C-alpha positions in Angstrom: -11.8 -39.4 -41.7 -13.3 -39.2 -38.1 -16.4 -41.3 -37.7 -18.6 -40.8 -34.8 -21.7 -43.0 -33.8 -24.5 -41.3 -31.8 -27.6 -42.7 -30.2 -29.4 -39.5 -29.3 -29.9 -35.8 -30.5 -27.9 -34.8 -27.4 -24.9 -36.8 -28.6 -25.0 -35.5 -32.1 -25.2 -31.8 -30.7 -22.1 -32.5 -28.4 -20.1 -33.7 -31.5 -21.2 -30.5 -33.4 -20.2 -28.4 -30.5 -16.7 -29.9 -30.2 -16.2 -29.3 -33.9 -17.4 -25.6 -33.6 -15.0 -25.0 -30.7 -12.2 -26.6 -32.5 -12.8 -24.4 -35.6 -12.9 -21.3 -33.4 -9.5 -22.1 -32.0 -7.9 -22.7 -35.3 -5.7 -19.8 -36.5 -5.7 -20.4 -40.2 -5.7 -17.6 -42.8 -8.5 -18.3 -45.1 -9.1 -17.0 -48.5 -12.9 -18.0 -48.4 -15.6 -18.9 -46.0 -15.4 -22.0 -43.8 -17.9 -24.2 -45.5 -19.5 -27.3 -43.8 -21.4 -29.4 -46.4 -23.8 -31.8 -44.9 -25.3 -34.7 -46.7 -27.6 -37.5 -45.7 -31.2 -38.8 -45.7 -34.1 -37.0 -44.3 -34.0 -37.4 -40.5 -30.4 -38.4 -40.3 -29.3 -35.6 -38.0 -28.2 -32.7 -40.2 -30.4 -30.1 -38.6 -29.7 -31.4 -35.1 -25.9 -31.2 -35.8 -26.4 -27.6 -37.0 -28.3 -26.7 -33.9 -25.4 -28.0 -31.7 -22.9 -26.3 -33.8 -24.7 -22.9 -33.6 -25.3 -23.2 -29.9 -21.6 -23.7 -29.4 -21.0 -20.4 -31.4 -23.3 -18.7 -28.8 -26.2 -18.4 -31.1 -29.2 -18.1 -28.8 -32.1 -17.6 -31.3 -34.4 -20.6 -32.1 -32.6 -22.7 -34.7 -34.8 -24.4 -37.3 -33.8 -25.4 -40.8 -34.5 -22.7 -43.4 -36.3 -25.1 -45.8 -38.7 -22.5 -47.2 -36.6 -19.3 -46.8 -33.4 -21.2 -48.1 -30.9 -19.3 -45.8 -30.7 -17.7 -42.4 -27.8 -15.8 -41.0 -26.6 -15.2 -37.4 -24.2 -12.6 -36.3 -21.3 -14.0 -34.2 -19.2 -12.5 -31.4 -16.2 -14.6 -32.3 -12.9 -12.8 -33.2 -12.3 -14.9 -36.3 -15.8 -15.0 -37.7 -18.4 -12.4 -38.1 -21.5 -14.3 -39.5 -22.7 -17.9 -39.8 -25.1 -18.8 -42.6 -27.4 -21.8 -42.4 -28.5 -22.8 -45.9 -31.1 -25.7 -46.7 -30.8 -26.8 -50.4 -33.6 -29.4 -50.1 -36.0 -27.4 -52.4 -33.1 -26.3 -54.7 -33.4 -27.7 -58.2 -30.2 -26.4 -59.6 -27.1 -24.5 -58.1 -27.9 -21.5 -60.2 -30.8 -20.7 -57.9 -28.3 -20.0 -55.1 -26.1 -17.9 -57.4 -29.1 -15.6 -57.9 -29.3 -15.1 -54.1 -25.6 -14.0 -54.0 -24.1 -17.1 -52.6 -20.6 -16.5 -54.3 -20.3 -13.4 -52.1 -21.0 -15.4 -49.0 -18.6 -18.0 -50.1 -15.8 -15.6 -50.8 -15.9 -13.9 -47.4 -13.3 -15.4 -45.0 -15.3 -13.9 -42.1 -18.2 -16.4 -42.9 -19.0 -19.8 -41.7 -21.5 -21.5 -44.0 -23.5 -24.7 -42.9 -25.3 -26.3 -45.9 -27.9 -29.0 -45.6 -28.5 -31.2 -48.8 -25.0 -29.9 -50.1 -24.8 -32.6 -52.7 -27.4 -30.6 -54.7 -24.9 -27.7 -55.2 -21.6 -29.7 -55.2 -20.6 -28.0 -58.5 -20.4 -24.5 -57.0 -18.9 -25.3 -53.6 -15.2 -24.5 -52.9 -12.8 -27.4 -53.1 -11.8 -26.9 -49.5 -15.4 -27.5 -48.0 -15.5 -29.9 -45.2 -18.0 -32.7 -46.0 -20.0 -34.2 -43.3 -22.0 -37.4 -44.1 -24.8 -38.6 -41.9 -26.2 -42.2 -42.2 -28.8 -44.2 -40.3 -27.2 -47.2 -38.6 -28.6 -50.8 -38.6 -29.0 -50.3 -34.8 -32.2 -48.5 -33.6 -31.7 -44.7 -33.0 -28.1 -44.8 -34.1 -26.5 -42.3 -36.5 -23.1 -42.5 -38.1 -21.5 -39.2 -38.7 -18.4 -39.0 -41.1 -16.3 -35.8 -41.3 -13.9 -35.5 -44.3 
């Protein structure tokens, strides 16, 4: 499990960009979407990580967390993926709320990348092969610990 320590939003975005580029280079046949499940306390770097990830995928729009709209989507120019979804489950009370929004279709499409903040709230409905990324505050001021599993 790779562990990264960052002391700035720039470093967090850099780690995300490296992961995004690595994912684009992978030539794996997928049966479902590539899902990154992000967990961690408020202010631990989840949205910042997603901003770096999306920038590396050439998303040029302003990237903010979809806390109130729940989900945002961005079209990609990559060969291996068509759409990236940014989902924020902070306001979700139970996973069935996302099922009503058609989340299964999004998860089942191998042309999708799905980035989920507060993913622990919907763990029951996530595919087993989701990539979990845990964000933690460190004892050191401004340091974050990012663990990818």
